[in-house]
MARGU-45646 format. One record per residue (C-alpha): residue in three letters; z, y, x negated. Coordinates in steps of 0.05 Angstrom, whole numbers, padded with zeros to 5 digits, always signed. Last residue first. Layout:
// MARGU-45646
ALAZYX...
***
This chain:
// MARGU-45646
LEU+00042+00259-00223TYR-00022+00221-00207PRO-00049+00259-00146SER-00024+00324-00179LEU-00067+00315-00242LEU-00117+00368-00221ARG-00057+00414-00209ALA-00039+00410-00282ALA-00107+00437-00301GLY-00098+00495-00252ASP-00029+00510-00280ARG-00055+00512-00352LEU-00115+00554-00332LYS-00071+00603-00294ILE-00025+00608-00354PRO-00084+00620-00401VAL-00112+00673-00353SER-00048+00714-00353ARG-00008+00722-00289THR-00027+00782-00247ARG-00043+00743-00184MET+00024+00707-00184GLN+00061+00773-00193GLN+00024+00802-00134ALA+00042+00743-00090ASN+00116+00753-00104ILE+00160+00691-00104GLU+00227+00705-00073THR+00287+00697-00118ALA+00345+00652-00098ALA+00420+00664-00093GLN+00416+00685-00020LEU+00369+00627-00006LYS+00420+00575-00028ALA+00469+00604+00022ASP+00415+00605+00075PHE+00400+00531+00064LEU+00474+00512+00068LEU+00480+00553+00132GLN+00418+00518+00160LEU+00450+00451+00143HIS+00510+00468+00186ARG+00466+00494+00242ALA+00424+00430+00239LEU+00487+00387+00242PRO+00512+00425+00303ARG+00443+00422+00336ASP+00431+00347+00327TYR+00363+00312+00331VAL+00362+00270+00267GLU+00303+00242+00227VAL+00321+00197+00169ASN+00279+00185+00107LEU+00266+00123+00066GLU+00218+00116+00007PHE+00178+00062-00027ASN+00134+00102-00075LEU+00059+00108-00078ARG+00030+00152-00022LEU+00082+00203+00002SER+00130+00200-00056ARG+00077+00200-00110PRO+00033+00249-00073ASP+00086+00303-00070TRP+00133+00333-00018ASN+00193+00291-00040SER+00221+00230-00004SER+00291+00203-00014GLY+00324+00223+00052PHE+00325+00282+00099PHE+00294+00308+00163CYS+00335+00350+00211TRP+00310+00372+00279LEU+00353+00423+00317ASP+00357+00493+00288ASP+00283+00504+00300VAL+00259+00455+00246LEU+00297+00435+00183MET+00268+00396+00124LEU+00311+00371+00066LYS+00304+00339-00002THR+00356+00366-00051HIS+00344+00356-00126ASP+00365+00427-00144PHE+00366+00440-00219PRO+00427+00481-00239PRO+00398+00531-00243PRO+00369+00587-00200SER+00333+00574-00134LEU+00261+00597-00129PHE+00235+00622-00062MET+00171+00614-00022ARG+00150+00649+00042SER+00095+00620+00086GLY+00041+00667+00110GLY-00022+00629+00094ALA-00036+00671+00032LEU+00032+00650+00006ILE+00012+00577+00008GLN-00055+00589-00026ARG-00022+00632-00079THR+00031+00580-00094GLN-00015+00521-00105ALA-00024+00532-00180GLN+00051+00543-00186ALA+00063+00473-00159ALA+00018+00444-00213TRP+00057+00481-00267GLU+00125+00458-00241VAL+00100+00386-00234PHE+00075+00388-00306ARG+00143+00415-00328LEU+00185+00360-00298ASN+00258+00382-00299ASN+00238+00442-00257ARG+00264+00511-00271GLU+00266+00559-00212PRO+00277+00500-00166LEU+00240+00504-00099LEU+00258+00533-00031ILE+00204+00538+00023ARG+00210+00584+00083VAL+00166+00581+00144ASP+00181+00631+00200VAL+00134+00609+00256GLY+00085+00662+00278ARG+00025+00616+00291LEU+00000+00637+00221ALA+00062+00603+00191THR+00047+00537+00226VAL-00027+00542+00207ASN-00008+00554+00134LEU+00040+00495+00132ALA-00011+00450+00166THR-00063+00472+00115LEU-00017+00452+00058LEU-00001+00386+00091VAL-00075+00370+00097GLN-00092+00396+00027ASP-00039+00353-00006PRO+00032+00380-00015LEU+00057+00386-00087PHE+00130+00406-00082TYR+00176+00368-00128PRO+00248+00391-00122SER+00242+00400-00046ILE+00278+00445+00003ILE+00242+00462+00067CYS+00261+00509+00125VAL+00217+00515+00187ARG+00232+00567+00241GLN+00213+00589+00310ARG+00164+00545+00348ALA+00157+00481+00307GLN+00124+00421+00340ALA+00060+00423+00297LEU+00104+00426+00235ALA+00145+00367+00260GLY+00082+00326+00272LEU+00056+00340+00202MET+00123+00320+00172MET+00122+00256+00212ARG+00051+00243+00186ARG+00076+00249+00114ILE+00136+00204+00127VAL+00095+00147+00157ASP+00038+00147+00107PHE+00041+00072+00093ASP+00093+00030+00130GLU+00049-00032+00125ASP+00048-00030+00050PRO+00046+00028+00001GLY+00114+00054+00025ASP+00153+00089+00079PRO+00217+00072+00116LEU+00233+00120+00173CYS+00304+00113+00199ARG+00319+00142+00268ALA+00371+00189+00297LEU+00397+00220+00361SER+00464+00250+00345ASP+00522+00251+00394GLY+00573+00207+00361LEU+00603+00137+00353PRO+00559+00092+00396MET+00573+00018+00383LEU+00539-00026+00331PRO+00536-00101+00337PRO+00541-00130+00266PHE+00480-00137+00220TRP+00503-00153+00149ALA+00566-00194+00160ASN+00544-00205+00231GLY+00486-00250+00211SER+00427-00242+00165LEU+00408-00229+00093ARG+00348-00269+00071GLU+00341-00288-00002GLY+00271-00289-00032THR+00295-00245-00090THR+00251-00183-00092PHE+00216-00186-00023HIS+00281-00209+00009TRP+00320-00151-00022ASP+00267-00100-00002VAL+00265-00125+00070GLU+00340-00128+00073PHE+00348-00057+00047ALA+00302-00030+00101SER+00340-00069+00155MET+00407-00043+00129LEU+00384+00029+00134GLY+00355+00018+00203ARG+00419-00016+00227VAL+00457+00046+00205VAL+00421+00083+00262PRO+00466+00047+00312GLY+00528+00087+00293GLU+00554+00117+00229LEU+00518+00157+00175HIS+00543+00195+00113PHE+00491+00239+00082HIS+00471+00261+00012LEU+00451+00328-00017ASP+00436+00346-00089GLN+00450+00394-00146VAL+00437+00367-00215PRO+00476+00386-00278ASN+00446+00368-00347ARG+00504+00375-00397PRO+00555+00359-00344ARG+00607+00410-00320ASN+00655+00358-00291ALA+00657+00396-00225LEU+00581+00388-00221LEU+00585+00313-00212CYS+00510+00301-00201GLY+00498+00298-00276GLY+00542+00236-00280ARG+00490+00190-00250ILE+00481+00148-00188ASN+00419+00175-00152LEU+00429+00224-00096GLY+00372+00244-00050GLY+00395+00220+00017THR+00429+00158+00044PHE+00498+00131+00061GLY+00514+00080+00115VAL+00576+00053+00149ARG+00570-00005+00199GLY+00533-00062+00165ASP+00598-00079+00129VAL+00582-00025+00079VAL+00511+00003+00073LEU+00488+00043+00013ILE+00416+00065+00008LYS+00377+00109-00039ARG+00303+00093-00036HIS+00256+00107-00094ASN+00229+00037-00101ARG+00172+00050-00148LEU+00098+00032-00149ASN+00060+00057-00211LEU+00086+00002-00257TYR+00069-00052-00206GLN+00017-00090-00247SER+00066-00091-00304ARG+00032-00094-00371ILE+00060-00028-00396PRO+00128-00050-00371LEU+00131-00113-00414LEU+00187-00156-00386SER+00167-00135-00316GLU+00212-00120-00257LEU+00184-00104-00188PHE+00252-00086-00158VAL+00309-00109-00203ALA+00363-00154-00173VAL+00439-00155-00173PRO+00492-00204-00150VAL+00556-00182-00186GLY+00579-00234-00236LEU+00606-00184-00287ARG+00549-00201-00335ALA+00500-00189-00278LEU+00529-00119-00266LEU+00520-00101-00339ARG+00449-00127-00343PRO+00429-00092-00278ALA+00460-00026-00301ARG+00420-00019-00365PRO+00460+00000-00426ARG+00429+00049-00436SER+00402+00087-00376TYR+00336+00117-00352ARG+00303+00049-00358GLN+00335+00025-00292GLY+00291+00074-00254VAL+00227+00039-00274ALA+00250-00030-00251ASP+00284-00003-00188ILE+00355-00025-00174LEU+00379-00071-00119VAL+00453-00089-00112ARG+00479-00143-00064VAL+00554-00154-00052LYS+00584-00204-00004ILE+00659-00189-00008GLY+00702-00244-00038ARG+00757-00204-00072ARG+00722-00210-00139HIS+00657-00181-00111ALA+00693-00120-00084ARG+00728-00107-00150GLU+00662-00115-00187LEU+00628-00065-00141ALA+00684-00015-00150ALA+00682-00022-00226VAL+00607-00014-00229PHE+00611+00046-00183GLN+00662+00080-00227ARG+00621+00062-00288GLY+00561+00097-00258ALA+00596+00164-00250ALA+00623+00171-00321ASP+00561+00140-00350ILE+00522+00076-00339ASP+00465+00108-00301PHE+00439+00076-00237ILE+00372+00108-00221TYR+00328+00086-00162THR+00384+00061-00118SER+00397+00005-00069LEU+00467-00017-00050ALA+00486-00068+00003ILE+00560-00084+00011SER+00588-00138+00057HIS+00649-00165+00093HIS+00713-00125+00092ALA+00693-00064+00052GLY+00748-00012+00039ASP+00736-00007-00036ILE+00661+00003-00024ALA+00675+00056+00030ARG+00723+00092-00017LEU+00670+00091-00071MET+00618+00121-00025GLU+00667+00175-00002PRO+00686+00193-00073TYR+00612+00194-00094ALA+00588+00240-00038GLN+00632+00301-00045ASP+00628+00314-00119GLY+00562+00277-00123ASN+00530+00337-00092ILE+00544+00363-00022LEU+00557+00311+00032ALA+00525+00322+00101ARG+00554+00286+00160VAL+00518+00244+00214ARG+00550+00210+00274ASN+00505+00168+00318GLY+00505+00153+00393SER+00430+00151+00407GLU+00378+00112+00369LEU+00304+00129+00361VAL+00277+00059+00353SER+00245+00027+00292GLN+00177-00005+00280THR+00151+00063+00259LEU+00093+00110+00269ALA+00083+00103+00344ASP+00157+00109+00361GLY+00163+00169+00314LEU+00105+00203+00349HIS+00138+00189+00417GLY+00200+00226+00393LEU+00157+00284+00370ALA+00127+00288+00441VAL+00197+00288+00472TRP+00217+00349+00432HIS+00206+00404+00483PRO+00250+00366+00532TYR+00311+00375+00486ARG+00375+00355+00523GLN+00353+00317+00585GLU+00284+00295+00561LEU+00313+00275+00494LEU+00369+00236+00528HIS+00319+00198+00570HIS+00279+00186+00506ALA+00339+00154+00473ARG+00355+00110+00533ASP+00283+00088+00540GLU+00280+00068+00466ALA+00346+00031+00471ALA+00322-00007+00533ILE+00255-00023+00500ARG+00291-00050+00438ALA+00339-00091+00480SER+00281-00121+00519GLU+00243-00137+00456SER+00303-00170+00425GLN+00334-00132+00368ALA+00320-00156+00298SER+00373-00160+00244GLY+00398-00231+00255GLN+00328-00258+00260PRO+00312-00233+00191ARG+00260-00179+00177LEU+00208-00207+00129ARG+00152-00214+00180HIS+00162-00141+00203ALA+00157-00118+00131LYS+00088-00148+00119ARG+00078-00151+00045GLN+00016-00142+00004ILE+00036-00099-00056ARG-00022-00101-00104ASN-00037-00027-00097VAL-00089-00010-00150GLY-00093+00056-00186PHE-00043+00049-00243VAL-00064-00012-00285TRP-00134-00025-00256TYR-00150+00050-00254ILE-00123+00066-00323LEU-00161+00010-00357LEU-00227+00025-00321GLY-00221+00099-00337ILE-00206+00088-00410LEU-00267+00045-00420PRO-00312+00081-00371ALA-00296+00154-00386LEU-00344+00193-00342TRP-00357+00137-00292VAL-00286+00111-00283LEU-00255+00180-00284GLY-00304+00207-00234THR-00292+00149-00186TRP-00217+00157-00192GLY-00220+00232-00177VAL-00271+00226-00121THR-00231+00173-00086SER-00166+00212-00094ALA-00198+00275-00066VAL-00230+00237-00008ASP-00166+00205+00016ARG-00158+00131+00001ASP-00162+00068+00042SER-00197+00025-00010LEU-00269+00003-00001LEU-00296+00062-00042ILE-00248+00047-00099HIS-00266-00027-00100ALA-00341-00010-00100THR-00329+00038-00158THR-00293-00018-00196LEU-00352-00065-00184ILE-00402-00012-00209VAL-00359+00005-00270ALA-00350-00069-00287LEU-00425-00081-00281MET-00439-00021-00326GLN-00389-00047-00378ALA-00419-00117-00375THR-00489-00088-00384LEU-00466-00045-00442VAL-00433-00105-00476LEU-00494-00149-00464HIS-00541-00096-00493LEU-00496-00087-00553GLY-00496-00162-00565LEU-00572-00165-00557ASP-00581-00107-00605GLU-00535-00142-00656LEU-00573-00207-00646GLU-00639-00171-00658LEU-00611-00137-00720ILE-00587-00204-00747LEU-00656-00235-00733GLU-00690-00177-00769MET-00646-00189-00830
***
C-alpha cells in the first residue's frame, strides 16, 4: 500500500513538474513573440491562472504559424522592374506634390509600409450593396476574355451565390482561366459548401488553410478576409461585400446587409491581382504569371491609388499604421464607418488626439450588431472615445457592413478591414487608399445620408446605464483582443 501511495505521489509530482515546465516554456514563447503589451499580459495571465485550459487555448489560437514571404512568392510576370517601380513612384509623388502638397508625407508612409507603388491614372467607382455590385461583377465575369481571379471570405450557395457559380462555370467552359479561393472558416457559413459545388462543376477552386477537423486546425484563428475579383488582369472589384443573398436588399432578404464595394480600373488593379496570386500560390503551389493575369495597364482616370495587403506575415500591421498616419494628417474632417469597431489603445488615443486638435471626427456604427459580444465591447469604449471629442452615431437596421474612412474630402480608404484586433492583427486583409476629390465628395454624400438616419450617442446616457450593463460591456471588452 505504501509503495502504491509513493508511486501515486511520484506520478502527481511528475505531472505537476511537466505542467510547470510547459507553463514556463509557453510564457517564454509569449514574451519572445512580437505582441503588444496588453496581448502579452492577457495570454500570460491566462496560461498561469488556468494552466490546462490556458495552454490549450494559446497553442491552438494564439500562435501564428504562417511563415511566408510574400515578395518571394510574387511571380516574375507580376513584378515591375526596379527602374519601372522607381519611375512609377516618382511620377505618383510628382502628381501628389502638384495637386495635394500637404499629402506627400502620407504618400511616403505608404511607400515605407508596403511593397507596392502609389499608382496614377486609375478610375474608381463606388457600388452600393449587392444590388449595384453583383450585376457589374457578373457582367465582368461573363465578358472575360482570358482570366478570372476571385477571392472571398463567404460564398453562400443561395440566390446570389448560384448566379456566381453559374457565371464561373460558363467562363470555365468557354476556356477562360478561372481561379477561385475561399477561406476555410468562411466556407462553413453555407450548405452546400461552395468549394465542393464548384469543384464538381470543374471550376478550379481552393480553400485557404483548410483542415478536415477545424478544431484541430493550427490555422483556425487566421482567416483570409480579402474580397477580390480581377477579370483579365484589367478590371478589379474589392471592398466589404461577401457573396450572399442578404446583400441584395431589393429582394427583401430575411437578414439584410448593407455594404459598399468598388470597381477599379487602371494600374492599381495590378495590386489586387498580385495579392490574389500570393494567396493562390501559398494555398495551391501554382504560380499565376504572364499577360493573361498581369497585362500591361494603361492610365484610365485621374485617381492616385495603392493596394495595401495586410496579414500576420511580412505585411503585418500595415493597415493599422496607415490609419494612424491618416489621422495625423487630418486637418478638417475624418469620417469612419465600421461594423466592428474595437480600436486598440493606440488607435483610440490617436482618434482622441485628432479630435482634440479641432478635427471633426465622426464614427458611424450599426445600431444593432450581428455579433453581440462585439457590440457590448464597443459600448465599453464609447465613453473614452466621446471624452476625446469624437462624435459617434448608430445607424438603424439593416445591419451596415460598410468599411470606409474619409479624410478631408480627398483621401479614401476602403476594403475588407474592420477597426478591430482580428482584422488588424490576425486576418489577411486588403484595403485600397485613393487620393481623389470627386470620389471623396461622392462618398461623403453617402456618409452624410447615412448620418441623417442615424442617432447620435449621448455621453450622459452612457454614464447612466445600469451597473449590470456596464459590467457586461466591460467584461466583453476584456475579450476584445480575441473577438
